N, CA, C and O atoms as a DFTB+ gen file, in Angstrom:
432 C
 N C O
     1  1    -120.590    -102.365      53.285
     2  2    -121.879    -102.565      52.798
     3  2    -121.861    -103.400      51.553
     4  3    -121.168    -103.026      50.606
     5  1    -122.538    -104.452      51.481
     6  2    -122.481    -105.314      50.317
     7  2    -123.552    -104.911      49.343
     8  3    -124.580    -104.342      49.709
     9  1    -123.289    -105.220      48.093
    10  2    -124.194    -104.967      46.994
    11  2    -125.297    -105.963      46.924
    12  3    -125.164    -107.043      47.499
    13  1    -126.458    -105.653      46.207
    14  2    -127.482    -106.654      45.939
    15  2    -126.927    -107.883      45.173
    16  3    -126.004    -107.726      44.374
    17  1    -127.459    -109.072      45.395
    18  2    -126.985    -110.244      44.658
    19  2    -127.397    -110.054      43.143
    20  3    -128.483    -109.580      42.808
    21  1    -126.472    -110.449      42.312
    22  2    -126.714    -110.317      40.835
    23  2    -126.007    -111.490      40.217
    24  3    -124.835    -111.751      40.486
    25  1    -126.762    -112.216      39.358
    26  2    -126.251    -113.315      38.546
    27  2    -125.386    -112.730      37.435
    28  3    -125.847    -111.901      36.650
    29  1    -124.182    -113.150      37.377
    30  2    -123.318    -112.474      36.313
    31  2    -122.884    -113.486      35.180
    32  3    -122.443    -113.045      34.118
    33  1    -123.002    -114.776      35.394
    34  2    -122.656    -115.721      34.352
    35  2    -123.124    -117.117      34.666
    36  3    -123.456    -117.382      35.822
    37  1    -123.170    -117.971      33.777
    38  2    -123.465    -119.373      33.961
    39  2    -122.582    -120.260      33.193
    40  3    -122.420    -120.085      31.985
    41  1    -121.990    -121.229      33.858
    42  2    -121.064    -122.124      33.297
    43  2    -121.561    -123.573      33.559
    44  3    -121.522    -124.052      34.693
    45  1    -122.034    -124.264      32.479
    46  2    -122.585    -125.499      32.637
    47  2    -123.809    -125.366      33.512
    48  3    -124.686    -124.571      33.174
    49  1    -123.935    -126.105      34.637
    50  2    -125.093    -125.983      35.481
    51  2    -124.823    -125.119      36.712
    52  3    -125.643    -125.084      37.629
    53  1    -123.634    -124.389      36.748
    54  2    -123.269    -123.472      37.774
    55  2    -123.521    -122.040      37.449
    56  3    -123.106    -121.573      36.389
    57  1    -124.171    -121.334      38.295
    58  2    -124.414    -119.880      38.094
    59  2    -123.414    -119.137      38.993
    60  3    -123.302    -119.402      40.189
    61  1    -122.690    -118.189      38.361
    62  2    -121.902    -117.371      39.129
    63  2    -122.652    -116.196      39.645
    64  3    -123.311    -115.504      38.870
    65  1    -122.581    -115.927      40.970
    66  2    -123.331    -114.820      41.552
    67  2    -122.293    -113.806      42.048
    68  3    -121.325    -114.143      42.729
    69  1    -122.552    -112.520      41.664
    70  2    -121.820    -111.410      42.065
    71  2    -121.974    -111.070      43.512
    72  3    -123.088    -110.738      43.917
    73  1    -120.939    -111.122      44.340
    74  2    -120.946    -110.756      45.747
    75  2    -120.053    -109.525      45.968
    76  3    -119.675    -109.268      47.111
    77  1    -119.711    -108.779      44.966
    78  2    -118.801    -107.645      45.059
    79  2    -119.444    -106.520      45.956
    80  3    -120.662    -106.456      46.120
    81  1    -118.599    -105.683      46.497
    82  2    -119.125    -104.547      47.261
    83  2    -117.952    -103.737      47.855
    84  3    -116.838    -103.767      47.333
    85  1    -118.227    -103.022      48.946
    86  2    -117.338    -102.184      49.618
    87  2    -117.261    -102.610      51.059
    88  3    -118.297    -102.872      51.671
    89  1    -116.033    -102.694      51.647
    90  2    -115.867    -103.029      53.037
    91  2    -116.455    -101.848      53.843
    92  3    -116.664    -100.733      53.364
    93  1    -116.714    -102.237      55.196
    94  2    -117.312    -101.264      56.079
    95  2    -116.450     -99.972      56.092
    96  3    -115.241     -99.968      55.861
    97  1    -117.168     -98.917      56.377
    98  2    -116.630     -97.487      56.353
    99  2    -115.519     -97.303      57.433
   100  3    -114.875     -96.255      57.483
   101  1    -115.303     -98.338      58.296
   102  2    -114.263     -98.209      59.283
   103  2    -113.267     -99.347      59.069
   104  3    -113.661    -100.502      58.904
   105  1    -112.025     -99.028      59.071
   106  2    -110.958    -100.035      58.897
   107  2    -111.023    -101.070      60.063
   108  3    -111.404    -100.723      61.181
   109  1    -110.659    -102.296      59.790
   110  2    -110.701    -103.352      60.767
   111  2    -112.048    -103.854      61.166
   112  3    -112.180    -104.563      62.164
   113  1    -113.059    -103.503      60.405
   114  2    -114.436    -103.875      60.727
   115  2    -114.857    -105.038      59.749
   116  3    -114.658    -104.936      58.538
   117  1    -115.403    -106.068      60.278
   118  2    -115.824    -107.172      59.418
   119  2    -117.070    -106.811      58.571
   120  3    -117.989    -106.114      59.000
   121  1    -117.019    -107.350      57.326
   122  2    -118.098    -107.118      56.401
   123  2    -118.517    -108.561      55.888
   124  3    -117.679    -109.378      55.506
   125  1    -119.779    -108.787      55.909
   126  2    -120.281    -110.148      55.464
   127  2    -120.318    -110.085      53.903
   128  3    -120.930    -109.182      53.332
   129  1    -119.685    -111.012      53.263
   130  2    -119.609    -111.087      51.833
   131  2    -120.529    -112.190      51.259
   132  3    -121.254    -111.990      50.285
   133  1    -120.457    -113.337      51.905
   134  2    -121.300    -114.466      51.467
   135  2    -121.874    -115.170      52.646
   136  3    -121.133    -115.492      53.575
   137  1    -123.218    -115.442      52.665
   138  2    -123.823    -116.146      53.765
   139  2    -123.357    -117.619      53.688
   140  3    -122.910    -118.088      52.641
   141  1    -123.472    -118.316      54.805
   142  2    -123.258    -119.790      54.748
   143  2    -123.957    -120.435      53.674
   144  3    -125.108    -120.056      53.455
   145  1    -123.430    -121.402      52.920
   146  2    -124.022    -121.988      51.740
   147  2    -123.481    -123.477      51.607
   148  3    -122.391    -123.728      51.092
   149  1    -124.311    -124.407      52.101
   150  2    -123.825    -125.805      52.081
   151  2    -123.691    -126.301      50.654
   152  3    -123.076    -127.342      50.423
   153  1    -124.281    -125.543      49.636
   154  2    -124.288    -125.965      48.257
   155  2    -123.185    -125.252      47.471
   156  3    -123.105    -125.418      46.254
   157  1    -122.360    -124.488      48.114
   158  2    -121.265    -123.656      47.433
   159  2    -120.275    -124.611      46.782
   160  3    -119.737    -125.483      47.465
   161  1    -120.012    -124.475      45.460
   162  2    -119.032    -125.233      44.818
   163  2    -117.696    -124.480      44.705
   164  3    -116.640    -125.085      44.524
   165  1    -117.765    -123.232      44.810
   166  2    -116.515    -122.471      44.729
   167  2    -116.841    -120.928      44.969
   168  3    -117.989    -120.487      45.025
   169  1    -115.711    -120.184      45.100
   170  2    -115.796    -118.739      45.248
   171  2    -114.391    -118.098      45.038
   172  3    -113.375    -118.793      45.065
   173  1    -114.364    -116.809      44.837
   174  2    -113.093    -116.075      44.864
   175  2    -113.345    -114.704      45.380
   176  3    -114.456    -114.183      45.286
   177  1    -112.325    -114.117      45.923
   178  2    -112.390    -112.690      46.352
   179  2    -111.136    -112.066      45.791
   180  3    -110.050    -112.630      45.919
   181  1    -111.274    -110.876      45.151
   182  2    -110.212    -110.149      44.562
   183  2    -110.102    -108.753      45.133
   184  3    -111.094    -108.088      45.429
   185  1    -108.864    -108.339      45.276
   186  2    -108.635    -106.962      45.752
   187  2    -108.176    -106.107      44.514
   188  3    -107.026    -106.201      44.084
   189  1    -109.126    -105.256      43.945
   190  2    -108.695    -104.503      42.791
   191  2    -108.041    -103.160      43.141
   192  3    -107.775    -102.349      42.254
   193  1    -107.788    -102.932      44.406
   194  2    -107.304    -101.589      44.844
   195  2    -105.804    -101.508      44.626
   196  3    -105.108    -102.524      44.603
   197  1    -105.311    -100.267      44.463
   198  2    -103.856    -100.037      44.289
   199  2    -103.076     -99.991      45.583
   200  3    -101.856    -100.159      45.607
   201  1    -103.823     -99.755      46.681
   202  2    -103.216     -99.744      48.010
   203  2    -104.270    -100.394      48.981
   204  3    -105.475    -100.403      48.729
   205  1    -103.701    -100.944      50.129
   206  2    -104.590    -101.523      51.079
   207  2    -104.788    -102.980      50.901
   208  3    -104.811    -103.487      49.779
   209  1    -104.937    -103.689      52.043
   210  2    -105.129    -105.165      52.008
   211  2    -106.479    -105.615      52.473
   212  3    -107.109    -104.947      53.293
   213  1    -106.933    -106.718      51.977
   214  2    -108.214    -107.345      52.504
   215  2    -107.723    -108.573      53.278
   216  3    -106.700    -109.196      52.995
   217  1    -108.575    -108.860      54.300
   218  2    -108.388    -110.066      55.072
   219  2    -109.609    -110.877      55.139
   220  3    -110.655    -110.390      55.569
   221  1    -109.522    -112.166      54.709
   222  2    -110.651    -112.962      54.477
   223  2    -110.790    -113.992      55.520
   224  3    -109.783    -114.629      55.830
   225  1    -111.936    -114.238      56.109
   226  2    -112.230    -115.312      56.992
   227  2    -113.238    -116.185      56.260
   228  3    -114.342    -115.728      55.962
   229  1    -112.879    -117.445      55.960
   230  2    -113.720    -118.367      55.201
   231  2    -114.350    -119.410      56.147
   232  3    -114.902    -120.395      55.657
   233  1    -114.293    -119.242      57.416
   234  2    -114.762    -120.240      58.341
   235  2    -115.919    -119.651      59.192
   236  3    -116.248    -120.229      60.228
   237  1    -116.515    -118.574      58.807
   238  2    -117.663    -118.022      59.451
   239  2    -117.305    -117.061      60.559
   240  3    -118.197    -116.454      61.152
   241  1    -116.001    -116.898      60.866
   242  2    -115.599    -116.067      61.963
   243  2    -115.528    -114.607      61.460
   244  3    -115.402    -114.368      60.259
   245  1    -115.608    -113.653      62.373
   246  2    -115.495    -112.266      62.168
   247  2    -114.129    -111.973      61.581
   248  3    -113.137    -112.448      62.134
   249  1    -114.013    -111.229      60.506
   250  2    -112.734    -110.920      59.902
   251  2    -112.147    -109.658      60.521
   252  3    -112.884    -108.739      60.878
   253  1    -110.822    -109.611      60.650
   254  2    -110.137    -108.424      61.316
   255  2    -108.764    -108.311      60.702
   256  3    -108.029    -109.286      60.548
   257  1    -108.437    -107.022      60.341
   258  2    -107.073    -106.815      59.914
   259  2    -106.184    -106.447      61.107
   260  3    -104.957    -106.453      61.007
   261  1    -106.834    -106.123      62.249
   262  2    -106.098    -105.758      63.432
   263  2    -105.575    -107.002      64.165
   264  3    -104.533    -106.944      64.816
   265  1    -106.283    -108.100      64.060
   266  2    -105.852    -109.394      64.695
   267  2    -106.047    -110.406      63.548
   268  3    -107.022    -111.158      63.540
   269  1    -105.119    -110.419      62.588
   270  2    -105.313    -111.276      61.384
   271  2    -104.930    -112.807      61.538
   272  3    -104.745    -113.492      60.532
   273  1    -104.820    -113.299      62.743
   274  2    -104.505    -114.680      62.932
   275  2    -105.676    -115.502      62.354
   276  3    -106.831    -115.296      62.727
   277  1    -105.366    -116.411      61.461
   278  2    -106.373    -117.180      60.829
   279  2    -107.035    -116.612      59.567
   280  3    -107.815    -117.264      58.873
   281  1    -106.665    -115.352      59.324
   282  2    -107.264    -114.653      58.149
   283  2    -106.352    -114.905      56.919
   284  3    -105.166    -115.196      57.071
   285  1    -106.928    -114.789      55.703
   286  2    -106.122    -114.923      54.466
   287  2    -105.985    -113.491      53.942
   288  3    -106.969    -112.848      53.576
   289  1    -104.679    -112.986      53.916
   290  2    -104.455    -111.645      53.400
   291  2    -104.318    -111.566      51.924
   292  3    -103.588    -112.340      51.305
   293  1    -105.024    -110.626      51.356
   294  2    -105.045    -110.380      49.882
   295  2    -104.496    -108.921      49.700
   296  3    -105.182    -107.934      49.965
   297  1    -103.247    -108.858      49.244
   298  2    -102.689    -107.565      48.931
   299  2    -103.246    -106.915      47.674
   300  3    -104.055    -107.516      46.968
   301  1    -102.807    -105.666      47.386
   302  2    -103.420    -104.917      46.193
   303  2    -103.183    -105.764      44.902
   304  3    -102.077    -106.226      44.625
   305  1    -104.209    -105.922      44.194
   306  2    -104.200    -106.674      42.867
   307  2    -104.255    -108.177      43.080
   308  3    -104.252    -108.908      42.090
   309  1    -104.304    -108.685      44.300
   310  2    -104.319    -110.112      44.539
   311  2    -105.692    -110.710      44.537
   312  3    -106.692    -109.996      44.610
   313  1    -105.752    -112.093      44.447
   314  2    -106.927    -112.805      44.429
   315  2    -106.885    -114.038      45.288
   316  3    -105.866    -114.729      45.274
   317  1    -107.875    -114.354      46.008
   318  2    -107.890    -115.609      46.801
   319  2    -108.912    -116.508      46.102
   320  3    -110.074    -116.140      45.933
   321  1    -108.471    -117.640      45.720
   322  2    -109.370    -118.619      45.038
   323  2    -109.086    -120.060      45.596
   324  3    -108.106    -120.692      45.203
   325  1    -109.926    -120.543      46.479
   326  2    -109.672    -121.834      47.126
   327  2    -109.636    -122.935      45.932
   328  3    -110.396    -122.868      44.966
   329  1    -108.743    -123.874      46.097
   330  2    -108.528    -124.904      45.094
   331  2    -108.546    -126.307      45.699
   332  3    -108.549    -126.505      46.914
   333  1    -108.556    -127.208      44.828
   334  2    -108.477    -128.698      45.301
   335  2    -109.570    -129.119      46.260
   336  3    -109.345    -129.888      47.195
   337  1    -110.789    -128.584      45.999
   338  2    -111.916    -129.085      46.806
   339  2    -111.944    -128.431      48.178
   340  3    -112.739    -128.860      49.014
   341  1    -111.176    -127.479      48.449
   342  2    -111.181    -126.865      49.827
   343  2    -112.122    -125.714      49.977
   344  3    -111.733    -124.689      50.536
   345  1    -113.323    -125.820      49.518
   346  2    -114.301    -124.836      49.509
   347  2    -115.093    -124.843      50.814
   348  3    -115.640    -125.889      51.163
   349  1    -115.185    -123.773      51.531
   350  2    -115.847    -123.710      52.857
   351  2    -117.367    -123.443      52.561
   352  3    -117.708    -122.611      51.720
   353  1    -118.243    -124.167      53.269
   354  2    -119.683    -123.828      53.211
   355  2    -120.053    -122.755      54.178
   356  3    -121.192    -122.290      54.170
   357  1    -119.105    -122.328      55.041
   358  2    -119.365    -121.264      56.053
   359  2    -119.532    -119.900      55.459
   360  3    -119.252    -119.677      54.281
   361  1    -119.997    -118.972      56.296
   362  2    -120.082    -117.560      55.860
   363  2    -118.653    -117.055      55.520
   364  3    -117.685    -117.432      56.180
   365  1    -118.544    -116.211      54.498
   366  2    -117.317    -115.637      54.083
   367  2    -117.348    -114.065      54.564
   368  3    -118.217    -113.305      54.136
   369  1    -116.445    -113.683      55.385
   370  2    -116.389    -112.349      55.846
   371  2    -115.000    -111.705      55.494
   372  3    -114.003    -112.424      55.440
   373  1    -114.931    -110.401      55.263
   374  2    -113.688    -109.747      55.015
   375  2    -113.615    -108.436      55.802
   376  3    -114.634    -107.883      56.217
   377  1    -112.366    -107.947      55.999
   378  2    -112.081    -106.691      56.617
   379  2    -110.983    -106.077      55.748
   380  3    -110.363    -106.755      54.929
   381  1    -110.766    -104.800      55.944
   382  2    -109.721    -104.112      55.260
   383  2    -108.883    -103.284      56.248
   384  3    -109.387    -102.870      57.291
   385  1    -107.628    -103.048      55.924
   386  2    -106.724    -102.240      56.749
   387  2    -106.891    -100.760      56.388
   388  3    -106.224     -99.922      56.994
   389  1    -107.723    -100.413      55.461
   390  2    -108.022     -99.087      54.984
   391  2    -109.481     -98.902      54.882
   392  3    -110.227     -99.826      54.556
   393  1    -109.901     -97.687      55.163
   394  2    -111.361     -97.377      55.083
   395  2    -111.975     -97.653      53.705
   396  3    -111.419     -97.274      52.674
   397  1    -113.096     -98.299      53.712
   398  2    -113.959     -98.460      52.473
   399  2    -113.329     -99.004      51.241
   400  3    -113.611     -98.523      50.144
   401  1    -112.457    -100.023      51.379
   402  2    -111.870    -100.645      50.177
   403  2    -112.962    -101.502      49.427
   404  3    -113.784    -102.187      50.036
   405  1    -112.903    -101.409      48.103
   406  2    -113.876    -102.202      47.346
   407  2    -113.254    -103.614      47.147
   408  3    -112.043    -103.811      47.253
   409  1    -114.126    -104.549      46.864
   410  2    -113.671    -105.907      46.586
   411  2    -114.526    -106.477      45.486
   412  3    -115.667    -106.047      45.319
   413  1    -114.007    -107.458      44.707
   414  2    -114.777    -108.157      43.740
   415  2    -114.850    -109.622      44.252
   416  3    -113.836    -110.194      44.651
   417  1    -116.050    -110.206      44.231
   418  2    -116.310    -111.519      44.711
   419  2    -117.326    -112.242      43.911
   420  3    -118.330    -111.661      43.498
   421  1    -117.087    -113.512      43.677
   422  2    -118.059    -114.340      42.967
   423  2    -118.195    -115.631      43.680
   424  3    -117.244    -116.129      44.283
   425  1    -119.392    -116.191      43.617
   426  2    -119.706    -117.449      44.302
   427  2    -120.524    -118.326      43.286
   428  3    -121.358    -117.839      42.524
   429  1    -120.205    -119.683      43.344
   430  2    -120.981    -120.558      42.431
   431  2    -121.190    -121.891      43.181
   432  3    -121.811    -122.809      42.646
């Protein structure tokens, strides 16, 4: 279940929007984090948990930790931050290998 959208900061003309929340209550179930956004300049997803991994799909596909091919795995304490202009305008989805992991995410 994602949290309501909240603006958390502004840098220059870019507004950072909080997309943090909690993964679905069932492990291996995809959770929508960010809707498709052709104007997205960047984003990151952070795993603040001490145990459990997050699996990110940045191409609009359903995320799954059971079949992680094409997913980006974020271990405990890790962060995924696309660099060098490789920002996807597609929906960003995540799944976890443990029930109800929290995640921190920002979009700008």
